[in-house]
C-alpha positions as CSV (number, residue, x, y, z in Angstrom):
1,K,2.1,38.6,91.8
2,A,2.5,39.6,88.0
3,A,0.8,36.7,86.8
4,I,-2.1,37.1,89.2
5,S,-2.6,40.6,88.1
6,A,-2.5,39.7,84.2
7,C,-5.0,36.7,84.8
8,K,-7.5,39.6,86.7
9,E,-7.1,42.0,84.2
10,I,-8.4,39.0,81.4
11,L,-11.4,38.8,84.1
12,D,-12.0,42.5,83.8
13,F,-12.2,42.9,80.4
14,K,-15.4,40.6,80.6
15,I,-15.0,39.1,76.9
16,Q,-15.7,35.7,75.6
17,Y,-12.1,34.1,75.9
18,P,-12.2,30.5,75.3
19,R,-9.8,29.4,77.6
20,L,-11.5,31.2,80.9
21,D,-11.3,28.1,82.7
22,Q,-7.3,28.0,82.5
23,V,-7.4,31.6,84.0
24,F,-9.6,30.3,87.1
25,Y,-7.5,27.6,87.9
26,F,-4.5,29.8,87.5
27,L,-5.8,32.1,89.7
28,A,-6.9,29.8,92.4
29,Y,-3.5,27.8,92.5
30,N,-1.4,30.9,92.2
31,Y,-3.6,32.2,95.2
32,S,-3.2,28.7,97.2
33,E,0.7,28.8,96.5
34,L,0.9,32.2,98.2
35,G,-1.0,30.8,101.3
36,E,-4.4,32.8,100.7
37,V,-6.8,29.9,101.2
38,A,-9.8,32.0,101.2
39,Q,-8.9,33.6,97.3
40,A,-8.0,30.3,96.2
41,K,-11.2,28.4,97.3
42,R,-13.2,31.6,95.7
43,Y,-11.6,30.9,92.1
44,Y,-11.9,27.1,92.4
45,L,-15.6,27.3,93.1
46,Q,-16.0,30.1,90.4
47,L,-14.1,27.5,88.1
48,V,-16.4,24.5,88.7
49,Q,-19.5,26.4,88.8
50,S,-18.9,28.0,85.3
51,F,-17.2,25.6,83.9
52,P,-18.1,22.3,84.7
53,Q,-16.9,20.6,81.9
54,S,-13.3,21.6,82.2
55,A,-10.4,19.2,82.5
56,Y,-9.4,21.6,85.4
57,T,-12.8,20.9,87.3
58,V,-11.3,17.7,88.7
59,E,-8.2,19.4,90.0
60,A,-10.5,22.3,91.7
61,Y,-12.8,19.8,93.2
62,K,-9.5,17.7,94.4
63,E,-7.7,20.9,95.6
64,L,-11.4,22.0,97.5
65,G,-11.5,18.8,99.0
66,E,-8.0,19.1,100.3
67,G,-8.8,22.6,102.1
68,A,-11.9,21.2,103.8
69,Y,-10.1,18.3,105.2
70,L,-7.6,20.6,106.1
71,E,-9.8,22.7,107.6
72,R,-11.8,19.7,109.4
73,N,-14.9,20.1,107.7
74,Y,-14.9,16.6,106.9
75,R,-18.5,16.8,104.9
76,E,-17.4,19.4,102.7
77,A,-14.2,17.4,102.1
78,Q,-16.4,13.8,101.6
79,G,-18.4,16.0,98.8
80,Y,-15.8,18.0,96.7
81,L,-13.6,14.6,97.0
82,E,-16.6,12.5,95.6
83,R,-17.1,14.8,92.8
84,T,-13.1,14.6,92.3
85,I,-13.6,10.9,91.8
86,Q,-17.2,11.3,89.7
87,F,-15.1,14.0,87.1
88,S,-12.1,12.1,86.6
89,G,-12.9,10.8,83.5
90,Q,-12.7,14.0,81.9
91,A,-9.1,15.1,82.9
92,P,-6.2,12.8,80.8
93,G,-3.8,12.1,82.9
94,F,-5.8,12.5,86.2
95,E,-6.4,8.4,86.9
96,P,-2.7,8.2,89.0
97,Q,-4.1,10.6,91.4
98,I,-7.4,8.5,92.3
99,P,-5.8,6.3,94.6
100,R,-4.5,9.4,96.6
101,V,-8.1,11.0,96.1
102,R,-9.9,7.6,98.0
103,H,-7.4,7.6,100.5
104,R,-8.1,11.0,101.6
105,L,-11.9,10.4,101.1
106,A,-11.6,7.6,103.1
107,W,-10.3,9.4,106.1
108,S,-13.4,11.7,105.6
109,L,-15.6,9.1,106.1
110,Y,-14.0,7.6,109.2
111,R,-13.7,11.1,110.8
112,Q,-17.3,11.1,110.5
113,K,-17.9,7.6,112.0
114,Q,-18.9,6.0,108.5
115,F,-16.7,3.0,109.4
116,A,-18.1,0.5,106.6
117,R,-17.8,3.2,103.8
118,A,-14.4,4.1,105.1
119,V,-13.4,0.7,104.9
120,A,-14.6,0.7,101.4
121,E,-12.9,3.4,100.2
122,M,-10.0,2.4,102.0
123,K,-9.6,-0.9,100.0
124,E,-10.4,0.8,96.7
125,A,-7.4,3.3,97.0
126,I,-5.5,0.0,98.0
127,R,-6.8,-1.7,94.7
128,G,-6.0,1.4,92.7
129,A,-2.9,1.6,93.9
130,S,-2.2,-1.7,93.2
131,T,-1.3,-1.4,89.4
132,G,2.3,-2.0,89.5
133,N,2.7,1.6,89.1
134,E,6.1,2.4,91.5
135,K,4.6,5.8,92.4
136,L,1.6,4.4,94.2
137,L,3.7,2.0,96.3
138,S,3.8,4.1,99.2
139,I,0.2,5.3,99.1
140,R,-0.5,1.5,99.2
141,E,1.3,1.0,102.3
142,E,0.1,4.0,103.9
143,A,-3.8,3.0,102.8
144,L,-2.8,-1.0,104.3
145,K,-1.7,0.6,107.8
146,D,-4.7,2.9,107.7
147,L,-7.3,0.3,106.9
148,A,-6.0,-1.6,109.7
149,I,-6.9,1.2,112.0
150,F,-10.1,1.2,110.4
151,M,-10.7,-2.2,110.7
152,T,-9.8,-2.4,114.2
153,E,-12.5,0.4,114.9
154,S,-15.2,-1.7,113.0
155,G,-14.4,-4.9,114.9
156,D,-14.3,-7.3,112.5
157,V,-11.0,-9.1,113.3
158,A,-11.9,-11.7,111.1
159,E,-12.4,-10.0,108.1
160,A,-9.2,-8.1,108.5
161,I,-7.3,-11.1,109.0
162,E,-8.4,-12.6,105.8
163,Y,-8.4,-9.4,103.7
164,F,-4.7,-8.4,104.9
165,Q,-3.4,-12.5,103.8
166,K,-5.1,-11.8,100.5
167,T,-3.8,-8.1,99.8
168,A,-0.7,-7.4,101.2
169,G,0.8,-10.7,100.3
170,D,4.3,-10.4,101.4
171,S,4.0,-11.6,105.2
172,S,7.3,-9.6,105.8
173,F,5.0,-6.3,105.7
174,Y,2.8,-7.7,108.4
175,P,5.2,-6.4,110.8
176,R,5.4,-2.5,109.7
177,V,1.5,-2.7,109.9
């Protein structure tokens, strides 16, 4: 709480502070940690609107997307998650998070009954998680399982079988799907 007060003091001074984007991010993050979702959203929105070129903008969009998804506002989540991907290049080191963002985006699309787009996005999540980075193996497995659900819904069994034979590779994986 003391950190939040210090950040608010910086804002109250209304001075040109070169790292004001960090102040907005810090406020949003800390409010989020305290469970004050509305306050966190307020500062994330101020960050993305006032500092669209900031490296923190990507993280803010991701958090806004996650929040909207959890509130079951899938269209809003879709917009924020798409912007997360769009702006990901301006945040050094964010690249490993893209498969997880695409996974959530795919679910947002699926919940809106945009099955073809959901399948395409989930395939992108799998492709991104198949880079050999061990931290992404769990998201790859989760995305493969979710893709089976998506493809079942879309009804294209032949495409599903072909995709899983090509992508999942190891036949020992299939019983877990």
